[in-house]
C-alpha positions in Angstrom: 13.7 -77.5 139.8 15.7 -80.4 140.6 19.2 -79.3 138.4 19.2 -82.2 136.0 20.3 -81.5 132.6 18.7 -83.0 129.4 22.2 -83.8 128.4 22.3 -86.5 131.5 19.8 -88.5 130.0 19.9 -92.4 129.9 18.3 -95.3 128.9 14.5 -95.5 129.9 14.0 -97.0 132.9 10.7 -98.2 134.5 10.4 -97.3 138.4 8.2 -98.2 141.5 8.3 -95.9 144.4 6.8 -96.1 147.8 5.2 -93.4 149.1 4.6 -92.9 153.2 3.4 -90.0 155.6 2.8 -90.2 159.1 2.4 -86.4 159.3 0.1 -84.4 157.9 -0.6 -87.6 155.7 -3.2 -86.3 153.1 -1.6 -82.9 152.2 1.9 -84.2 152.3 1.0 -87.5 150.1 -0.7 -85.3 147.6 2.3 -82.4 147.7 4.8 -85.4 147.0 2.5 -86.8 144.0 2.8 -83.3 142.6 6.2 -83.0 142.6 6.7 -86.3 141.5 4.7 -85.6 138.5 7.3 -83.0 137.8 10.0 -85.0 138.6 9.1 -87.5 136.2 7.8 -85.3 133.3 3.9 -86.9 133.7 5.1 -90.6 133.3 3.8 -91.8 136.3 1.1 -93.2 138.0 -0.2 -93.4 141.6 -1.8 -96.3 143.4 -4.8 -95.6 145.3 -3.7 -94.7 149.1 -3.8 -97.2 151.9 -3.7 -96.4 155.8 -1.3 -98.8 157.4 -0.3 -99.0 161.4 3.7 -98.1 161.8 6.3 -100.8 162.4 8.9 -100.3 164.9 8.4 -96.9 165.9 5.5 -95.1 168.0 3.6 -92.7 165.9 0.4 -91.8 163.8 -1.1 -94.3 161.1 1.0 -94.0 157.7 -0.7 -93.1 154.6 0.9 -95.0 151.6 0.7 -95.0 148.0 2.8 -96.6 145.4 4.0 -94.6 142.0 4.6 -96.4 138.6 6.5 -94.5 136.2 9.7 -94.1 134.1 12.8 -91.9 133.9 15.7 -91.7 131.5 18.1 -90.6 134.9 20.4 -93.0 136.4 19.3 -94.9 139.9 22.2 -92.4 141.8 20.3 -89.3 139.9 16.5 -90.6 140.9 17.5 -91.2 144.6 19.2 -87.8 145.2 16.3 -86.1 143.5 13.8 -88.2 145.7 15.4 -86.9 148.9 15.2 -83.4 147.5 11.4 -83.7 147.1 11.6 -85.2 150.3 13.3 -82.0 151.9 11.2 -79.5 150.1 8.3 -80.9 151.8 10.0 -81.0 155.6 11.1 -84.0 155.9 13.9 -84.0 158.3 16.7 -86.6 159.5 16.0 -85.1 163.5 12.3 -85.4 163.4 12.6 -89.2 161.5 14.6 -90.1 164.7 11.6 -89.3 166.8 9.1 -90.9 164.6 7.9 -88.1 162.7 7.9 -89.0 159.3 6.2 -85.9 156.6 6.9 -87.6 153.6 9.5 -90.9 152.6 10.1 -91.9 149.1 11.8 -94.9 148.5 13.1 -96.5 145.2 11.3 -100.3 144.9 12.7 -101.1 141.6 14.4 -99.3 138.8 14.7 -101.0 135.4 14.8 -104.5 136.6 16.4 -104.2 139.7 14.6 -104.5 143.1 15.6 -102.5 146.2 14.5 -102.3 149.9 13.8 -106.5 150.3 11.9 -105.6 153.5 9.3 -102.9 151.9 8.7 -105.9 149.1 7.3 -108.4 152.1 4.7 -105.6 153.3 1.2 -106.5 153.0 0.4 -103.1 151.6 3.1 -103.0 148.7 1.7 -106.6 147.6 -2.0 -105.3 147.8 -1.1 -102.3 146.0 1.0 -103.5 143.2 -1.4 -106.2 142.4 -4.1 -103.8 141.9 -2.1 -101.9 139.6 -1.4 -104.9 137.5 2.1 -105.3 138.6 3.3 -109.0 138.9 6.7 -108.6 139.0 7.3 -111.7 137.3 10.4 -110.4 135.2 12.0 -108.5 138.1 15.2 -109.7 140.0 15.5 -110.4 143.7 15.6 -107.5 146.2 18.6 -106.3 147.5 18.7 -105.5 151.0 21.4 -102.5 150.5 20.2 -99.0 149.9 20.6 -97.2 146.6 23.1 -94.5 148.5 23.4 -93.7 152.0 20.7 -91.4 153.7 
């Protein structure tokens, strides 16, 4: 499905993903979760979902959730696969410019390295992490850089 070979397996890494959708929220979230379960060979659990108001754009409310899982793939491979999942659900760059986000999947944690520094400050992220029993005490400070260009 994603063009990965078992020969590219590396060290098993913990990851945390943030998922969000502001169009057909429930169905797109369920579809993304299903695809992530397949991508991560079932080594993933999802938080409950939480509705949030949009930040910086005019749009419908967002449905958000977090995923905690494990992968043997590198961060760049994972990033490309997540973008492929987004595209397979119909998330297009042109629509995002208009404020339509069918699904957005961001890597918040890979191994012990945090990404998307501003996302870690969002209330729903801290609340959902706490509810999942993730305290983050052994993770590095978040980077404000992106994993790869979008």
